[in-house]
Backbone bond lengths (Angstrom), bond angles and torsions (degrees), N, CA, C in turn:
res aa  C-N    CA-C-N  psi(-1)  N-CA   C-N-CA  omega(-1)  CA-C   N-CA-C  phi
1 X - - - 1.436 - - 1.507 108.66 -
2 X 1.266 117.10 123.66 1.445 119.73 179.31 1.515 109.88 62.47
3 X 1.275 117.76 -176.10 1.443 120.19 178.90 1.498 109.74 -155.46
4 X 1.350 114.39 167.56 1.441 118.57 176.53 1.509 112.04 74.15
5 X 1.323 114.49 -164.60 1.442 119.15 -179.85 1.505 110.53 -144.46
6 X 1.302 115.85 160.95 1.458 120.60 179.68 1.519 109.10 -94.66
7 X 1.314 116.51 171.74 1.457 120.68 -179.01 1.519 112.31 -66.75
8 X 1.339 117.58 -19.46 1.461 119.66 -179.68 1.521 112.33 -95.39
9 X 1.345 117.99 7.93 1.448 120.66 175.49 1.518 114.48 94.02
10 X 1.317 119.14 -5.79 1.457 121.50 179.39 1.517 108.75 -91.41
11 X 1.337 117.10 146.11 1.460 118.80 176.63 1.517 110.93 -64.57
12 X 1.331 115.60 144.61 1.455 119.63 174.27 1.518 107.70 -81.66
13 X 1.306 117.01 153.17 1.450 121.26 -179.68 1.509 110.15 -136.79
14 X 1.290 115.59 150.38 1.458 120.12 176.06 1.521 110.28 -84.46
15 X 1.335 117.77 -0.85 1.455 120.89 -176.18 1.520 113.19 -91.05
16 X 1.320 119.24 3.30 1.458 120.83 -179.04 1.516 110.90 -54.97
17 X 1.307 116.64 141.97 1.459 120.17 -176.43 1.511 109.87 -133.49
18 X 1.308 115.97 138.86 1.457 119.93 173.69 1.520 107.52 -92.96
19 X 1.290 116.22 122.39 1.454 120.65 -178.05 1.518 107.81 -100.98
20 X 1.303 116.64 113.78 1.453 119.14 -178.09 1.513 112.65 -117.65
21 X 1.311 117.84 -14.43 1.455 118.85 -177.69 1.510 110.08 -151.12
22 X 1.313 116.35 128.74 1.458 121.35 178.09 1.510 108.23 -159.21
23 X 1.311 115.02 167.83 1.454 120.77 174.14 1.508 108.00 -126.51
24 X 1.312 117.28 126.40 1.444 122.06 177.46 1.516 107.66 -97.23
25 X 1.315 116.67 129.02 1.456 121.81 179.76 1.519 108.04 -109.06
26 X 1.297 116.38 126.30 1.450 121.82 173.22 1.514 106.37 -106.41
27 X 1.324 116.73 110.25 1.453 120.81 -176.96 1.519 109.88 -95.76
28 X 1.317 115.88 139.29 1.456 119.93 173.53 1.524 108.38 -73.56
29 X 1.324 117.29 163.75 1.461 121.06 176.69 1.518 110.52 -57.69
30 X 1.330 116.98 -39.05 1.455 121.28 -179.53 1.527 110.33 -63.35
31 X 1.344 117.40 -45.18 1.460 120.82 179.33 1.522 111.06 -65.61
32 X 1.323 116.75 -38.06 1.460 119.85 177.39 1.519 110.17 -65.16
33 X 1.339 117.44 -38.02 1.464 121.11 177.58 1.523 110.55 -64.79
34 X 1.335 116.81 -42.53 1.464 120.51 179.42 1.518 110.90 -61.49
35 X 1.334 116.73 -34.89 1.461 119.83 -179.01 1.525 111.53 -84.31
36 X 1.352 116.60 -1.09 1.453 120.33 177.88 1.514 113.80 84.89
37 X 1.326 117.89 12.11 1.456 119.97 -176.70 1.519 112.77 -83.65
38 X 1.342 118.11 -38.59 1.459 121.77 178.95 1.514 109.14 -149.22
39 X 1.303 116.26 163.09 1.460 120.32 174.79 1.512 108.77 -78.38
40 X 1.309 116.91 139.33 1.458 121.20 -178.79 1.520 109.93 -78.11
41 X 1.344 114.87 131.64 1.452 119.59 176.57 1.513 111.68 -127.85
42 X 1.334 116.68 -18.43 1.457 119.52 -177.77 1.515 109.74 -159.33
43 X 1.325 116.57 -177.28 1.455 123.07 173.50 1.527 111.67 60.70
44 X 1.310 116.12 38.52 1.458 121.76 -176.05 1.521 111.43 -60.80
45 X 1.311 115.00 127.18 1.450 120.76 172.96 1.519 115.53 80.45
46 X 1.311 119.09 -1.10 1.459 119.73 -179.81 1.522 109.26 -74.19
47 X 1.307 118.17 133.31 1.464 120.17 -177.47 1.527 112.32 -76.06
48 X 1.308 114.79 156.99 1.461 119.41 173.27 1.520 107.56 -70.56
49 X 1.327 115.73 143.57 1.456 120.52 178.73 1.518 107.99 -107.49
50 X 1.304 116.52 136.96 1.460 120.20 178.03 1.515 109.14 -116.32
51 X 1.304 115.96 139.30 1.452 121.78 177.07 1.516 107.42 -125.49
52 X 1.295 116.83 124.45 1.456 120.45 -179.65 1.518 109.23 -87.96
53 X 1.316 115.58 132.82 1.455 121.26 177.15 1.514 106.01 -114.48
54 X 1.321 116.91 100.45 1.450 117.45 -175.92 1.518 114.35 -137.80
55 X 1.302 118.72 -18.46 1.457 117.95 -178.64 1.520 110.22 -86.47
56 X 1.329 117.51 150.70 1.455 121.15 -177.44 1.522 113.69 -58.13
57 X 1.323 118.61 -25.35 1.451 121.39 179.87 1.515 113.89 -78.85
58 X 1.313 117.79 -10.16 1.459 121.95 179.99 1.529 110.25 -77.20
59 X 1.334 115.17 158.62 1.457 120.31 179.82 1.530 111.21 -80.94
60 X 1.333 117.67 143.85 1.468 120.99 176.08 1.532 110.50 -65.62
61 X 1.321 116.57 157.77 1.466 120.58 -178.32 1.525 111.25 -104.76
62 X 1.325 114.54 146.00 1.458 123.43 176.80 1.518 108.25 -127.25
63 X 1.323 116.36 150.09 1.459 121.44 173.79 1.510 108.13 -117.04
64 X 1.336 116.29 121.68 1.459 122.60 176.81 1.524 107.01 -103.63
65 X 1.325 116.45 116.65 1.461 122.01 178.77 1.520 106.50 -103.42
66 X 1.326 115.01 103.65 1.472 122.37 -171.01 1.518 108.42 -152.80
67 X 1.337 116.88 129.79 1.456 119.34 -177.61 1.531 113.64 -91.77
68 X 1.315 117.94 -9.34 1.463 120.67 178.96 1.527 109.94 -89.95
69 X 1.347 118.29 117.93 1.468 120.87 -177.47 1.527 113.75 -59.39
70 X 1.335 117.51 -35.22 1.464 119.98 179.56 1.529 110.95 -67.25
71 X 1.319 116.83 -40.31 1.457 120.13 178.49 1.524 110.21 -68.82
72 X 1.336 116.92 -38.40 1.469 120.03 175.49 1.526 110.07 -58.24
73 X 1.325 116.87 -46.51 1.464 121.27 -179.10 1.528 110.69 -63.46
74 X 1.325 116.93 -41.28 1.466 121.22 177.42 1.526 110.64 -60.08
75 X 1.332 116.33 -47.39 1.469 120.43 -178.59 1.524 111.22 -64.55
76 X 1.327 116.92 -40.40 1.470 119.53 177.75 1.523 110.46 -62.52
77 X 1.324 116.99 -43.01 1.466 120.67 -179.92 1.527 110.78 -65.76
78 X 1.321 116.98 -43.68 1.458 121.32 -178.47 1.522 111.88 -68.99
79 X 1.316 116.63 -48.55 1.463 121.13 -171.90 1.519 113.30 -89.54
80 X 1.331 116.80 -22.28 1.460 121.05 -175.87 1.513 114.67 -65.52
81 X 1.310 117.22 -13.67 1.465 120.69 177.46 1.525 111.92 -72.48
82 X 1.327 116.09 -29.24 1.463 120.52 -175.96 1.524 113.87 -118.78
83 X 1.331 117.04 -16.54 1.455 121.09 -173.13 1.527 111.21 -135.21
84 X 1.319 115.62 156.27 1.455 121.29 167.03 1.521 105.19 -80.31
85 X 1.335 117.52 124.09 1.456 120.89 -174.60 1.521 109.73 -114.17
86 X 1.323 115.74 121.42 1.466 122.31 171.71 1.522 106.80 -106.59
87 X 1.323 117.18 150.81 1.456 120.20 179.73 1.527 110.26 -128.81
88 X 1.317 114.17 154.36 1.456 122.70 173.72 1.521 106.59 -142.36
89 X 1.331 116.52 137.55 1.459 121.01 -177.62 1.525 112.79 -104.36
90 X 1.326 117.55 -2.90 1.459 120.76 -177.05 1.530 109.55 -154.74
91 X 1.317 115.76 172.00 1.468 120.55 176.71 1.514 110.63 -61.11
92 X 1.322 116.65 -41.15 1.462 120.60 -179.39 1.525 111.35 -62.32
93 X 1.318 116.61 -44.31 1.463 120.07 178.06 1.528 111.19 -66.73
94 X 1.313 117.39 -37.39 1.460 122.62 178.50 1.529 110.21 -55.73
95 X 1.328 116.72 -52.19 1.468 120.58 -178.33 1.521 110.90 -67.15
96 X 1.332 117.63 -35.77 1.470 120.33 177.90 1.529 111.03 -64.51
97 X 1.320 117.50 -41.01 1.462 120.85 178.33 1.530 110.28 -64.08
98 X 1.333 117.20 -41.20 1.466 120.54 -177.73 1.527 113.09 -67.30
99 X 1.322 117.00 -16.11 1.467 119.53 174.69 1.524 111.14 -68.17
100 X 1.344 116.98 -22.89 1.463 122.09 -173.99 1.522 113.99 -122.36
101 X 1.328 117.51 -5.77 1.452 120.84 -172.40 1.525 110.05 -139.87
102 X 1.309 116.24 133.78 1.455 121.46 169.35 1.531 106.23 -112.43
103 X 1.326 116.02 96.72 1.473 118.49 -175.99 1.516 111.84 -75.53
104 X 1.323 115.37 159.53 1.462 121.47 175.02 1.515 110.64 -76.13
105 X 1.319 115.96 -28.96 1.463 121.67 -176.80 1.528 108.03 -156.95
106 X 1.321 115.93 153.68 1.458 121.90 177.03 1.522 107.81 -121.96
107 X 1.323 115.92 128.22 1.460 122.17 173.47 1.524 106.02 -101.95
108 X 1.331 117.18 112.84 1.460 122.85 -169.49 1.518 111.90 -112.46
109 X 1.333 116.39 117.95 1.458 121.34 172.06 1.526 107.28 -69.92
110 X 1.304 116.99 126.53 1.461 121.23 -177.59 1.522 111.31 -70.60
111 X 1.323 117.87 -35.61 1.462 122.28 -173.75 1.519 113.13 -99.59
112 X 1.319 117.08 51.17 1.459 119.90 176.76 1.525 109.87 -64.47
113 X 1.314 115.83 141.68 1.460 120.24 173.23 1.523 107.23 -85.77
114 X 1.295 116.13 160.58 1.461 119.36 177.12 1.505 112.14 110.53
115 X 1.319 114.71 -155.21 1.464 120.51 -172.06 1.520 113.56 -69.85
116 X 1.336 117.98 -26.08 1.459 120.45 -178.36 1.520 110.53 -142.73
117 X 1.330 115.55 142.95 1.459 118.57 173.95 1.529 108.96 -85.01
118 X 1.312 116.60 174.23 1.457 121.43 -175.69 1.518 114.55 -64.55
119 X 1.318 117.55 -31.91 1.464 119.36 -179.52 1.525 111.28 -74.73
120 X 1.324 117.30 -38.45 1.471 120.74 175.45 1.522 109.20 -62.25
121 X 1.309 115.89 -43.77 1.461 121.17 178.76 1.528 111.07 -62.34
122 X 1.324 117.20 -41.09 1.465 121.36 178.26 1.527 110.72 -63.83
123 X 1.333 117.20 -42.09 1.473 120.07 178.35 1.530 110.66 -60.59
124 X 1.326 116.90 -43.40 1.468 120.35 179.17 1.529 110.51 -64.98
125 X 1.315 116.75 -41.41 1.464 122.55 178.50 1.527 109.83 -61.20
126 X 1.315 116.92 -45.95 1.461 122.32 -179.15 1.530 112.17 -68.22
127 X 1.323 118.41 -23.10 1.470 121.39 -179.69 1.526 111.89 -66.66
128 X 1.331 117.16 -19.86 1.467 121.29 179.37 1.528 108.17 -100.04
129 X 1.341 117.57 113.50 1.471 120.99 -175.98 1.528 114.64 -58.66
130 X 1.331 118.54 -20.87 1.466 119.07 -179.46 1.522 112.03 -63.75
131 X 1.325 117.86 -18.90 1.465 121.08 -177.00 1.526 112.75 -103.09
132 X 1.322 119.33 4.21 1.466 121.53 -173.89 1.520 114.93 -60.27
133 X 1.312 118.79 -27.69 1.463 120.57 -176.88 1.525 113.02 -81.78
134 X 1.321 117.84 -8.60 1.471 120.61 -176.88 1.520 109.43 -94.13
135 X 1.339 118.09 117.19 1.457 119.93 178.71 1.523 111.44 -71.86
136 X 1.335 114.61 141.16 1.461 122.28 174.83 1.518 106.68 -112.41
137 X 1.328 116.03 127.13 1.460 121.88 177.63 1.523 107.83 -105.96
138 X 1.320 116.66 120.62 1.461 121.58 177.73 1.522 108.63 -77.96
139 X 1.322 116.26 125.39 1.467 122.11 175.56 1.523 107.16 -115.08
140 X 1.324 117.32 124.77 1.452 118.90 -175.42 1.519 112.49 -156.40
141 X 1.317 114.68 154.37 1.461 120.84 173.23 1.527 109.89 -84.70
142 X 1.330 117.12 -12.91 1.463 121.99 178.14 1.526 108.31 -79.27
143 X 1.327 116.39 123.52 1.466 118.55 -171.20 1.524 114.02 -124.66
144 X 1.333 117.80 25.88 1.450 118.97 179.07 1.530 110.60 -86.90
145 X 1.314 115.62 163.78 1.459 121.07 177.17 1.529 110.14 -61.68
146 X 1.333 116.97 -38.08 1.462 120.79 179.28 1.527 110.95 -64.76
147 X 1.334 117.07 -40.07 1.465 120.67 177.96 1.524 110.20 -62.01
148 X 1.320 116.37 -43.10 1.463 121.01 178.64 1.526 110.54 -61.54
149 X 1.324 116.97 -46.14 1.465 121.13 -179.92 1.523 111.33 -62.48
150 X 1.330 117.29 -41.51 1.477 120.43 178.02 1.524 110.75 -61.55
151 X 1.321 117.01 -41.54 1.473 120.62 -179.98 1.528 110.83 -64.86
152 X 1.309 117.28 -45.53 1.464 120.39 179.87 1.527 110.75 -66.98
153 X 1.332 117.09 -38.86 1.470 120.70 177.52 1.528 111.77 -64.77
154 X 1.327 117.45 -30.30 1.468 121.22 179.24 1.525 112.05 -73.68
155 X 1.334 117.03 -15.55 1.458 120.10 178.95 1.515 114.50 116.32
156 X 1.321 117.22 7.80 1.461 119.85 176.43 1.532 108.81 -74.37
157 X 1.322 115.83 140.85 1.463 121.08 179.64 1.519 110.88 -75.96
158 X 1.324 115.53 -35.69 1.463 121.94 -175.45 1.521 108.05 -146.20
159 X 1.301 115.64 152.27 1.458 124.17 179.35 1.530 107.47 -117.53
160 X 1.329 118.00 125.23 1.461 122.25 179.51 1.521 107.99 -126.67
161 X 1.329 116.82 124.02 1.455 119.43 179.45 1.525 110.02 -91.48
162 X 1.337 114.06 146.95 1.459 121.50 178.33 1.517 107.87 -84.95
163 X 1.319 119.75 151.19 1.457 126.75 1.34 1.524 110.90 -71.18
164 X 1.309 114.99 150.10 1.453 122.14 -173.55 1.518 110.63 -92.57
165 X 1.316 115.93 130.36 1.455 121.40 173.07 1.531 107.62 -77.28
166 X 1.305 116.86 117.45 1.475 122.22 -173.25 1.527 112.48 -56.46
167 X 1.300 116.46 -50.94 1.468 121.11 -175.88 1.532 111.09 -62.55
168 X 1.323 115.73 -45.20 1.478 119.36 -179.88 1.523 111.39 -65.72
169 X 1.336 117.78 -36.13 1.466 119.58 177.83 1.524 110.25 -63.79
170 X 1.316 117.14 -44.16 1.469 120.30 177.72 1.527 111.22 -61.96
171 X 1.328 116.77 -41.61 1.462 120.22 177.39 1.524 111.20 -64.21
172 X 1.312 116.72 -40.41 1.461 121.22 178.55 1.529 110.74 -61.67
173 X 1.304 116.77 -49.35 1.466 120.66 -179.97 1.514 110.06 -58.53
174 X 1.295 115.30 -45.23 1.471 119.74 -179.90 1.526 111.32 -61.38
175 X 1.318 117.96 -42.33 1.465 120.89 -178.72 1.530 111.67 -70.39
176 X 1.308 118.81 -36.23 1.466 121.63 -178.71 1.525 112.94 -74.08
177 X 1.304 116.62 -26.78 1.463 119.22 -177.94 1.519 112.22 -102.19
178 X 1.324 117.59 0.72 1.464 121.01 -174.97 1.517 108.80 51.46
179 X 1.320 114.61 42.59 1.455 123.56 -171.19 1.520 111.48 -85.39
180 X 1.331 118.16 121.63 1.450 120.92 177.90 1.533 113.14 -81.28
181 X 1.337 117.70 -0.22 1.465 121.29 -177.60 1.516 109.29 -66.46
182 X 1.346 118.14 127.56 1.463 119.39 177.30 1.515 110.09 -66.26
183 X 1.314 115.89 147.39 1.465 120.93 -179.62 1.516 108.43 -76.67
184 X 1.330 116.18 118.73 1.457 122.11 178.08 1.514 108.74 -89.86
185 X 1.293 116.81 133.08 1.472 120.42 -179.75 1.502 110.46 -115.21
């Protein structure tokens, strides 16, 4: 995918996408339970809130697909300073989020628990041409050459092994999305 390298050491990709319009949906636990995403434990009857991101001054949106709540919280804290961050913990949540959000980039945990792992999910995502412009970054604790090749073969633009260097991840996201947003630290 793509060729060459960028000045910050990350490979360049032809999949970079400019995200100018999206809708972020914040679902209550009750709404998520109704959609079959989680069991309802609280927030009964609260409606889902939608926020439209369409003006040039708004922050671009990212989707973090990660089943570990601590890693989700870390990514929201790290990326939320510069981006609107949506999360999904499973394949089902991933597809539900995409019904309401067109992210600029997807950060995909390779080792998702549940019905599908991150690479299977990426292959399915890539099978639909409407999503071809959105780069998928594979995030994984698996750091072998074979793991990297599997991720790239599945349609990931870049492979990043954990633990993640915060600064380099922000630079990578910025380079893949052609994002003019300054990196907030």
